[in-house]
C-alpha positions as CSV (number, residue, x, y, z in Angstrom):
1,X,117.0,128.3,46.5
2,X,116.4,131.7,44.9
3,X,118.8,134.5,44.9
4,X,117.8,138.1,45.3
5,X,118.3,140.7,42.5
6,X,120.8,142.7,44.5
7,X,122.9,139.6,45.4
8,X,122.8,138.6,41.7
9,X,124.2,142.0,40.7
10,X,126.8,141.8,43.4
11,X,127.8,138.3,42.2
12,X,128.1,139.3,38.6
13,X,130.2,142.4,39.5
14,X,132.5,140.3,41.6
15,X,132.9,137.7,38.9
16,X,133.7,140.4,36.3
17,X,136.4,141.9,38.7
18,X,137.8,138.4,39.4
19,X,138.0,137.7,35.7
20,X,139.7,141.0,35.0
21,X,142.2,140.3,37.8
22,X,143.1,136.7,37.1
23,X,142.1,136.0,33.5
24,X,143.4,139.1,31.8
25,X,147.1,138.0,32.0
26,X,146.2,134.9,30.0
27,X,145.0,137.0,27.0
28,X,147.0,140.2,27.5
29,X,150.7,139.7,28.1
30,X,151.6,143.3,29.1
31,X,154.2,143.9,31.8
32,X,152.8,146.1,34.7
33,X,156.3,147.4,35.4
34,X,157.5,148.1,31.8
35,X,158.0,151.8,31.1
36,X,157.8,153.7,27.8
37,X,158.5,157.3,28.6
38,X,157.2,158.4,25.2
39,X,153.8,157.3,26.2
40,X,153.5,159.2,29.5
41,X,150.0,160.3,30.4
42,X,148.6,159.2,27.0
43,X,144.8,158.9,27.1
44,X,143.0,155.6,26.5
45,X,142.7,154.5,22.9
46,X,141.8,151.4,20.9
47,X,145.3,150.0,21.2
48,X,145.6,150.8,24.9
49,X,142.2,150.7,26.6
50,X,143.2,152.3,29.8
51,X,146.0,154.6,28.7
52,X,149.5,155.0,30.3
53,X,150.4,156.5,33.6
54,X,153.0,159.3,34.4
55,X,155.9,156.9,34.0
56,X,154.7,155.4,30.7
57,X,153.4,152.2,32.2
58,X,150.4,150.5,30.6
59,X,147.4,150.9,33.0
60,X,145.6,147.8,31.9
61,X,148.1,145.2,33.3
62,X,148.8,147.5,36.2
63,X,145.2,147.7,37.3
64,X,144.8,143.9,36.8
65,X,147.9,143.2,38.9
66,X,146.7,145.7,41.6
67,X,143.3,143.9,41.9
68,X,145.1,140.5,42.1
69,X,147.3,141.8,45.0
70,X,144.4,143.4,46.9
71,X,142.1,140.4,46.4
72,X,144.8,137.8,47.2
73,X,146.2,139.6,50.3
74,X,142.6,140.3,51.6
75,X,141.6,136.7,51.0
76,X,144.7,135.4,52.9
77,X,144.0,137.7,55.8
78,X,140.3,136.7,56.0
79,X,141.1,132.9,55.8
80,X,143.7,133.2,58.6
81,X,141.3,135.2,60.8
82,X,138.4,132.9,60.0
83,X,140.4,129.8,60.9
84,X,141.8,131.2,64.1
85,X,138.6,133.0,65.2
86,X,136.2,130.1,64.6
87,X,138.5,127.5,66.2
88,X,139.0,129.8,69.3
89,X,135.2,130.5,69.4
90,X,134.3,126.8,69.2
91,X,136.7,125.8,71.9
92,X,135.7,128.7,74.1
93,X,132.0,127.8,73.8
94,X,132.5,124.1,74.3
95,X,134.9,124.1,77.3
96,X,134.5,127.5,78.9
97,X,136.3,128.0,82.2
98,X,139.9,129.2,82.1
99,X,140.2,128.6,78.3
100,X,137.3,130.9,77.7
101,X,138.8,133.6,79.9
102,X,142.2,133.3,78.3
103,X,140.8,133.6,74.7
104,X,138.6,136.5,75.7
105,X,141.5,138.3,77.2
106,X,143.5,137.8,74.0
107,X,140.7,139.2,72.0
108,X,140.4,142.2,74.3
109,X,144.2,142.8,74.0
110,X,143.9,142.9,70.2
111,X,141.0,145.4,70.5
112,X,142.9,147.6,73.0
113,X,144.6,149.5,70.1
114,X,142.8,150.8,67.0
115,X,143.2,148.4,64.1
116,X,145.1,150.8,61.9
117,X,147.5,151.7,64.8
118,X,148.2,148.0,65.4
119,X,149.0,147.4,61.8
120,X,151.3,150.4,61.7
121,X,153.2,149.2,64.8
122,X,153.8,145.8,63.3
123,X,154.8,147.4,60.0
124,X,157.3,149.6,61.9
125,X,159.0,146.4,63.2
126,X,159.6,145.1,59.6
127,X,159.2,147.9,57.1
128,X,158.1,147.1,53.5
129,X,157.0,143.6,54.6
130,X,153.7,142.3,53.3
131,X,154.0,139.6,55.9
132,X,153.6,142.1,58.7
133,X,150.7,143.6,56.8
134,X,149.0,140.2,56.7
135,X,149.7,139.6,60.4
136,X,148.4,142.9,61.5
137,X,145.1,142.8,59.5
138,X,144.6,139.1,60.6
139,X,145.0,140.1,64.2
140,X,142.3,142.8,63.8
141,X,139.8,140.5,62.0
142,X,140.1,137.3,64.0
143,X,138.4,138.9,67.1
144,X,135.1,139.4,65.3
145,X,135.1,135.8,64.2
146,X,135.9,134.6,67.7
147,X,133.2,136.8,69.4
148,X,130.5,135.9,66.9
149,X,131.3,132.2,67.0
150,X,131.4,132.2,70.8
151,X,128.2,134.1,71.2
152,X,126.3,132.0,68.6
153,X,127.4,128.6,70.0
154,X,127.2,129.1,73.8
155,X,123.4,128.7,74.0
156,X,123.5,125.7,71.6
157,X,126.2,123.9,73.7
158,X,123.7,123.9,76.6
159,X,120.7,122.8,74.5
160,X,119.1,119.4,75.2
161,X,119.9,118.1,71.7
162,X,123.6,118.8,72.1
163,X,123.7,117.3,75.6
164,X,121.8,114.2,74.3
165,X,124.3,113.6,71.5
166,X,127.1,113.9,74.0
167,X,125.5,111.4,76.4
168,X,124.9,109.0,73.6
169,X,128.6,109.0,72.8
170,X,128.5,110.7,69.4
171,X,131.9,112.0,68.2
172,X,132.9,115.6,68.6
173,X,132.9,116.0,64.8
174,X,129.3,114.7,64.5
175,X,128.1,117.0,67.3
176,X,129.8,119.9,65.5
177,X,128.3,119.0,62.1
178,X,124.8,118.2,63.5
179,X,124.3,120.9,66.1
180,X,126.8,123.7,65.8
181,X,127.6,124.2,62.1
182,X,123.9,124.7,61.0
183,X,123.6,127.7,63.4
184,X,127.1,129.0,62.6
185,X,127.2,128.8,58.8
186,X,124.7,131.6,57.9
187,X,126.4,134.0,60.4
188,X,129.9,133.2,59.1
189,X,128.9,133.8,55.5
190,X,127.9,137.4,56.1
191,X,130.8,138.0,58.5
192,X,133.3,136.6,56.0
193,X,132.0,139.0,53.3
194,X,132.1,141.9,55.7
195,X,135.6,141.0,56.8
196,X,136.8,140.6,53.2
197,X,135.4,144.1,52.5
198,X,137.2,145.5,55.6
199,X,140.5,143.8,54.6
200,X,140.4,145.2,51.1
201,X,139.8,148.7,52.5
202,X,142.6,148.2,55.0
203,X,145.1,147.1,52.4
204,X,144.1,150.0,50.1
205,X,144.3,152.5,53.0
206,X,147.7,151.3,54.1
207,X,148.9,151.3,50.5
208,X,147.7,154.9,50.2
209,X,150.2,155.8,53.0
210,X,152.9,153.5,51.6
211,X,152.8,151.0,54.4
212,X,153.6,147.3,53.5
213,X,153.7,147.8,49.8
214,X,156.1,150.2,48.0
215,X,156.5,151.4,44.4
216,X,156.7,150.1,41.7
217,X,154.4,147.3,43.0
218,X,150.9,147.9,41.6
219,X,148.3,148.2,44.4
220,X,145.1,150.2,44.4
221,X,145.8,152.5,47.3
222,X,149.4,153.0,46.2
223,X,148.3,153.8,42.7
224,X,145.9,156.5,44.0
225,X,148.9,158.1,45.8
226,X,151.1,158.0,42.7
227,X,148.4,159.4,40.4
228,X,147.0,162.0,42.7
229,X,149.4,164.8,41.5
230,X,148.1,164.3,38.0
231,X,144.4,164.4,38.9
232,X,143.8,167.6,36.9
233,X,146.1,166.8,34.0
234,X,144.9,163.2,33.5
235,X,141.8,162.6,35.6
236,X,141.0,159.3,33.9
237,X,144.2,157.7,35.5
238,X,143.2,158.5,39.1
239,X,139.6,157.4,38.5
240,X,140.7,153.9,37.4
241,X,141.8,152.5,40.8
242,X,139.1,154.5,42.5
243,X,136.4,152.9,40.4
244,X,137.9,149.5,40.7
245,X,137.9,149.7,44.5
246,X,134.4,151.2,44.5
247,X,133.0,148.3,42.3
248,X,134.8,145.7,44.5
249,X,133.3,147.1,47.7
250,X,129.9,147.5,46.1
251,X,129.8,143.9,44.9
252,X,130.7,142.6,48.4
253,X,128.1,144.8,50.1
254,X,125.4,143.7,47.6
255,X,126.2,140.1,48.4
256,X,125.7,140.8,52.1
257,X,122.4,142.5,51.5
258,X,119.4,140.5,52.8
259,X,116.3,140.0,50.7
260,X,113.3,141.9,52.1
261,X,110.4,139.8,53.2
């Protein structure tokens, strides 16, 4: 199977960002919270590749830690939403009836409020809690997995091949693997990448308004807020989390891009 040029670029970008986030601490033992006030707003140099922020903290380990937090939290949200949404969609498509109506009603309830407002309401219940941030983003994302899974599988459940497998007494796992999963896997791949991108944007947007993550924790959106007052004095500092977020989102969008026929 060949991979398109755009997806290859996206994969390479994502691997570089993952390496910077998770492998840098193995070779660079800087503390993202350590302060040296004599180094405030120092420009990048050979000894310190990304310079120091307004509190004298080394930007190299801080940016690495911020990427780890954004990637880890977004991945946790997507995995939770994927598991809940796909399971709900499979059961809804297979059994229908009151279960389908109940799950559809739960999905409509989650969509009744804008996603950001839902997360803010949950964050107000437990301020400064990453757990509420995870719960809120997961509740926003699971509905798409549920709806796509349900819509994809409902026609297949009624197909002759699926009915024949059921009449012949094949197990539910075999029927899922043989009939449902081949139709669902390509759709879920794209949807997972899209949801991962949305989760990263949500984490950064909420960090920008200091919801869920508070200083001195390094997080991309929170770092933008902290460095914004020094945009004219030290523009290279503000550009670092902006470029990191931009490259991360670009890599995911390139991976989602379909090859032209």
